[in-house]
N, C-alpha and C positions, 0 to 999 in steps of 0.2 A: 499714607500717601494716596492721593487720588489724582489722576491725570498728570502724574509725575511731580506734583507740587506737594510740599510738606504743609499740612494744615494742622492747626490746633483746634480741638473740639471742646467746647464748653457745654455742659449739660449732661443729661437732658433736664429741661425745665418744664414744669407743668403750667399750662395756661389756666385761665379761670374756668374754661369748659372741660378741664381735665385732660385735654389732648397735650401731647408732649412735643417739644421741639428742641433742636440743638443749635448752638451758635458756632459757626465755622470762621476761623481767622487764618488767612494765608500769609500774614505778615504785612499786608498792604490794606486789605479791606475785610470787613466782616459780612457774613450773610446768615440768615436764619432759614433753617430747613426743618420740615416735619421729621420727627424722630423715626417713624416707620419708613419714610422715604430714605433717610440716611442709612438705616440698617439694611434695607434692600439693596441700595447702591453698593454698599460695602460687600454684601454677600455675593452679588453678581459681578462685581469688579468694574462697573461702568455706570455712567449717569443714565437716568431714565430718559427716554425719548419724550418729546412734548406731548405725544398722544397716549403715553403710559401713566398709570397711577398705581399706588399701592393700596390694596384692599385688605381689610381684616376679615378672614374667612368666617369667623364665628359672629361677626357683627359687633363685637365689643371693642370699641376703639381705644380702650385702655390696655388691651391685651396685646403687647408688642412682641410676643415670642416669635422667633423666626418661622416656626412651623405654622403660625397663624397668619402669616403674611403671604400675599400673592400679588403678582403683577397682572393688572387688567388694562384694557384700553379704557379711555375715559367713557366711550360709548357703552362698553360692556359693563362698566361700573354703574352707569346711570340706569341701565336696564334692571340691575339688581334691586333698585329702589321702587320699581313698579309693583304695587300691591293690588289685589282685587278691588279694594276700596278706592284707590286712586284711579283705576281703570273705569269703575262705575261713575265716578265724579267727572272724569274726562268725557265719557259718553254722554252724560247729562248736559255738560257744558256745550258740547258740539251740537246736540239736538236743539238746545235752546237757542244757540247762535243761528241755526238754520231757520228757526221760527222768528228771528228778529228779537229775541229776548236775551236776558242775561240773568244769572243766578247770583244774588247777593246774600248777605247774612240774613236778610229778612224775607227770603223767598225769591220767587220768579218775578221779574219786572220786564215791561216792554222797553226795548232799547230806544232811546231818544233819537229820532230822526232829525237830521239837519234840515231846516227849512230854508229854501232858497230866498235870498233877499235881493231886492232891486237896488241898484246903486244909482 
């Protein structure tokens, strides 16, 4: 029971990308929830807040052991994905933008400036 309602849980089922989800049925409607989120909500006894997300500590999203799951804010989880490589690329993109350029797959190009037209 969650929130005082009796729910039936179906799953977990694996998606094509190997992430798992469960289907919840409360007798009236069904909803699909990620399996790690479902496990964490059961563990803490409440629904996650909108700004919270479940993170896999070891980075392996198929490892749903409770000791491998933690609650992070969405912003905190996004910070985990910043790598030195992405920081370098972001710095290059910012510098190119200041110079009026952009970086595409084929290198650096001048950004096209809109030419004013007379009507």
